[in-house]
C-alpha positions in Angstrom: 107.6 -33.5 -86.5 109.5 -36.5 -88.0 113.1 -36.7 -89.0 114.1 -38.3 -92.3 117.3 -39.0 -94.1 118.2 -37.2 -97.4 120.9 -38.6 -99.7 122.1 -35.9 -102.1 123.9 -36.7 -105.4 125.2 -34.2 -108.0 124.0 -35.1 -111.6 125.3 -32.7 -114.2 123.8 -29.3 -113.3 121.3 -30.5 -110.7 121.3 -32.0 -107.3 119.1 -35.1 -106.7 117.8 -35.7 -103.2 116.4 -39.1 -102.1 114.6 -39.9 -98.9 115.8 -43.4 -98.1 113.0 -44.2 -95.6 110.2 -43.3 -97.9 111.7 -43.6 -101.4 110.7 -40.1 -102.5 113.0 -38.3 -104.9 113.3 -34.6 -105.9 115.8 -32.3 -107.4 117.0 -28.7 -107.4 119.7 -26.4 -108.8 121.2 -26.1 -105.3 121.5 -28.5 -102.4 119.1 -26.4 -100.4 116.5 -26.3 -103.2 116.8 -30.1 -103.6 116.2 -30.6 -99.9 113.2 -28.2 -99.8 111.7 -29.9 -102.8 112.3 -33.3 -101.1 110.6 -32.1 -98.0 107.5 -31.1 -100.0 107.4 -34.2 -102.1 107.8 -36.4 -99.0 105.2 -34.6 -97.1 102.7 -34.9 -99.9 103.5 -38.5 -100.4 103.0 -39.3 -96.7 99.6 -37.5 -96.7 98.4 -40.1 -99.2 100.5 -43.1 -98.1 101.3 -42.9 -94.4 104.0 -45.2 -93.1 103.2 -47.2 -90.0 106.7 -47.9 -88.9 109.8 -46.0 -89.9 113.2 -47.6 -89.5 116.5 -45.6 -89.7 118.7 -46.6 -92.6 122.2 -47.8 -91.9 124.5 -45.7 -94.1 128.1 -46.7 -94.7 130.8 -46.5 -97.3 132.9 -49.2 -98.9 136.0 -49.3 -101.0 136.7 -51.4 -104.1 139.7 -51.6 -106.4 138.9 -51.0 -110.0 141.4 -52.6 -112.3 141.8 -51.1 -115.7 138.7 -49.0 -116.0 139.3 -48.7 -119.8 139.1 -52.5 -120.2 135.9 -52.6 -118.2 134.4 -49.8 -120.3 135.3 -51.7 -123.5 133.7 -54.9 -122.2 130.5 -52.9 -121.4 130.5 -51.4 -124.9 131.0 -54.8 -126.6 128.2 -56.3 -124.5 125.9 -53.4 -125.5 126.8 -53.8 -129.2 126.2 -57.5 -129.1 122.7 -57.0 -127.6 121.7 -54.8 -130.6 
């Protein structure tokens, strides 16, 4: 039995689970369902594409200061409009 890492993110009404070592992604209505679906998709993927060497990811957090989020949003909207 192998141990893998699951990264869970909430997106609207679903949870999205990613296996960082393999790159598989799945989802579910609950965290538990997302993890179970990820286990299944990762297992199926590895049946077809076995990994020779698995490295553990380094997971950390970082902080940034966001100055004037509204201004940054407006800049992004202007850039999008200019590209049309």
